[in-house]
C-alpha positions as CSV (number, residue, x, y, z in Angstrom):
1,M,12.3,-4.9,-78.3
2,I,15.3,-5.7,-76.7
3,Y,14.7,-9.5,-74.8
4,T,17.3,-10.8,-72.3
5,N,17.0,-14.6,-71.0
6,E,20.3,-17.2,-69.6
7,L,21.2,-19.9,-71.6
8,C,23.8,-22.7,-69.2
9,G,24.8,-20.0,-67.1
10,L,25.3,-17.5,-69.8
11,P,24.0,-14.2,-70.6
12,L,21.9,-14.1,-74.1
13,Q,20.1,-10.9,-75.7
14,T,18.3,-10.5,-79.4
15,G,20.7,-11.1,-81.8
16,D,23.0,-13.0,-79.8
17,L,24.3,-16.2,-81.4
18,I,24.1,-19.9,-79.6
19,C,26.6,-22.1,-81.1
20,T,26.5,-25.8,-80.9
21,T,28.1,-28.9,-81.8
22,D,26.0,-31.3,-83.7
23,G,25.3,-34.6,-81.7
24,K,24.9,-35.9,-78.1
25,E,26.2,-38.6,-76.4
26,D,24.6,-41.1,-75.3
27,I,21.5,-41.4,-77.8
28,L,21.4,-42.9,-81.2
29,P,20.3,-39.8,-82.7
30,G,23.1,-38.0,-81.3
31,E,25.6,-40.2,-82.3
32,L,24.1,-40.1,-85.9
33,W,24.4,-36.3,-85.8
34,H,27.9,-36.4,-84.2
35,A,29.0,-38.2,-87.4
36,V,27.5,-35.5,-89.8
37,G,29.3,-32.3,-87.8
38,K,32.4,-34.0,-88.7
39,L,31.9,-32.7,-92.0
40,V,32.5,-29.1,-90.8
41,P,35.5,-28.0,-89.9
42,G,36.0,-27.0,-86.3
43,P,33.7,-27.6,-82.9
44,V,30.8,-25.5,-84.0
45,D,28.8,-26.8,-86.3
46,H,25.6,-25.3,-85.7
47,V,24.1,-21.4,-85.5
48,I,20.9,-19.9,-84.2
49,I,19.9,-16.6,-83.8
50,Y,18.4,-15.6,-80.1
51,V,15.5,-13.4,-80.7
52,G,13.5,-13.5,-77.7
53,P,11.1,-13.2,-75.9
54,G,11.5,-16.3,-73.6
55,G,13.5,-19.0,-75.6
56,R,12.5,-17.9,-78.5
57,C,15.2,-18.8,-81.3
58,V,15.9,-18.9,-85.1
59,E,17.7,-21.2,-87.4
60,A,18.0,-22.6,-90.4
61,G,18.5,-26.3,-90.2
62,A,17.3,-30.0,-89.9
63,K,13.7,-28.8,-91.0
64,L,15.1,-28.1,-94.1
65,K,13.8,-24.1,-93.9
66,V,13.9,-21.5,-91.6
67,I,12.1,-22.0,-88.6
68,T,11.2,-20.3,-85.4
69,F,11.5,-22.1,-82.0
70,E,11.3,-22.2,-78.6
71,F,13.8,-24.1,-75.6
72,Q,12.3,-24.1,-72.2
73,G,14.2,-22.6,-69.2
74,H,17.7,-22.0,-68.9
75,E,19.7,-25.5,-70.4
76,W,19.4,-26.4,-73.9
77,H,17.8,-30.0,-73.9
78,P,17.8,-30.6,-77.8
79,E,16.3,-34.0,-77.1
80,T,12.7,-31.9,-75.9
81,L,12.5,-29.8,-79.3
82,V,12.6,-32.2,-81.7
83,E,8.8,-31.9,-82.9
84,Q,9.9,-28.2,-82.8
85,R,13.2,-28.5,-84.9
86,G,13.3,-31.7,-86.5
87,P,15.7,-34.1,-85.5
88,L,18.6,-32.2,-85.0
89,I,20.2,-33.5,-81.7
90,D,23.1,-30.9,-80.7
91,T,25.3,-30.2,-77.7
92,F,25.2,-26.3,-76.1
93,Y,29.0,-24.9,-77.5
94,G,28.6,-21.4,-75.9
95,I,27.7,-17.5,-77.2
96,A,28.8,-16.1,-79.5
97,Y,28.4,-11.8,-79.3
98,P,29.1,-10.2,-82.9
99,L,28.1,-6.9,-81.1
100,A,30.6,-6.8,-78.2
101,G,32.5,-3.9,-78.7
102,V,30.0,-2.1,-80.5
103,D,28.9,1.5,-79.7
104,P,26.2,0.6,-76.9
105,E,24.0,3.3,-78.5
106,T,23.3,1.5,-81.6
107,T,23.2,-2.0,-80.3
108,A,19.6,-1.9,-79.6
109,S,18.7,-0.5,-83.5
110,I,20.9,-3.5,-84.5
111,R,19.4,-6.0,-82.4
112,E,15.8,-4.8,-83.7
113,S,16.9,-5.4,-86.7
114,V,18.9,-8.9,-86.8
115,A,15.6,-9.7,-84.9
116,A,13.1,-8.7,-87.9
117,Y,15.6,-9.6,-90.9
118,C,15.6,-13.7,-89.4
119,L,11.9,-13.6,-87.9
120,A,10.4,-12.2,-91.8
121,Q,12.9,-15.2,-93.3
122,A,11.2,-17.6,-90.9
123,A,7.8,-16.5,-91.6
124,A,8.4,-16.3,-95.3
125,G,9.2,-19.7,-94.9
126,K,12.8,-20.3,-96.8
127,P,14.0,-23.1,-97.9
128,Y,17.3,-24.6,-96.4
129,N,20.6,-23.5,-98.9
130,L,22.2,-26.4,-99.7
131,H,24.4,-24.2,-102.1
132,F,27.3,-23.4,-99.0
133,H,29.0,-21.6,-102.0
134,D,26.1,-19.0,-102.2
135,S,26.2,-17.3,-99.5
136,D,24.7,-13.9,-101.2
137,T,21.6,-15.2,-101.9
138,E,18.3,-14.3,-99.8
139,A,16.3,-17.1,-101.5
140,A,17.4,-19.4,-99.0
141,F,19.4,-19.8,-95.8
142,Y,21.9,-22.2,-94.3
143,C,22.5,-21.7,-90.3
144,S,25.4,-19.3,-90.2
145,Q,24.8,-17.7,-93.6
146,L,21.2,-16.6,-92.0
147,A,23.3,-14.9,-89.0
148,Y,26.0,-13.3,-91.7
149,K,23.2,-11.3,-93.8
150,A,21.1,-10.4,-90.8
151,Y,24.4,-8.7,-89.6
152,L,25.8,-7.5,-92.6
153,P,23.7,-4.3,-93.4
154,H,25.2,-3.5,-90.0
155,G,29.1,-3.0,-91.2
156,I,29.4,-6.5,-89.3
157,N,31.0,-8.9,-91.6
158,L,30.6,-12.7,-89.8
159,N,32.9,-14.1,-92.7
160,T,36.0,-13.7,-91.1
161,G,38.0,-17.0,-92.1
162,A,39.0,-16.8,-88.1
163,G,39.6,-20.5,-87.2
164,V,38.7,-22.1,-90.4
165,P,41.4,-23.8,-92.6
166,A,42.5,-21.6,-95.7
167,I,41.2,-24.2,-98.7
168,P,40.4,-23.0,-101.9
169,G,37.1,-22.1,-103.3
170,T,35.8,-21.8,-99.7
171,T,35.9,-18.4,-98.7
172,S,32.5,-17.6,-99.8
173,I,31.3,-20.2,-97.2
174,I,30.3,-19.1,-93.8
175,F,31.2,-21.7,-91.3
176,P,29.8,-21.5,-87.8
177,Q,33.4,-22.0,-86.6
178,E,34.3,-18.6,-88.1
179,I,32.0,-16.8,-86.6
180,W,32.4,-18.1,-83.1
181,A,36.3,-17.5,-83.8
182,G,35.6,-13.9,-85.1
183,C,33.5,-12.6,-82.3
184,E,33.7,-12.5,-79.0
185,H,32.5,-15.6,-77.3
186,R,32.1,-17.4,-74.2
187,K,32.0,-21.2,-73.6
188,G,29.1,-23.5,-71.9
């Protein structure tokens, strides 16, 4: 089933990627996460897969495993999601649309497959992947690696290298910023 929603005024469908920046001004935990975000190249530090219905999403993040959570309403309020997501405080940046430009007749099956894959990883309680260079593993996931692995079987490679500096030895890392830069996107 394909679900639609809206987040911060932007359209959202099953399989679309919510992109955030670590941190939020005016609250101490947000300032601490902002410092963590400085370790990741570019303004996009985190990727979340929207699966629906409602505000249901899948992420690999602060709880150090793949989880589902549900945002309420149509605005991003990370401080209300701490119980579900763990202590991650982030700011909405925009939505990346990996299926923009793909034949509309095939997007529904891809969206359903991406959602099923991500939900299966959460149901299995897959751990967080601290070995960022090992983006081919399916034993553990970091945020952007989960999106990468969900889309790869459909011929959509989110490891584009776009928008990140060329640093020797990092080409296997899937950076959130390269997903943002490599996909059609809309900033919030």
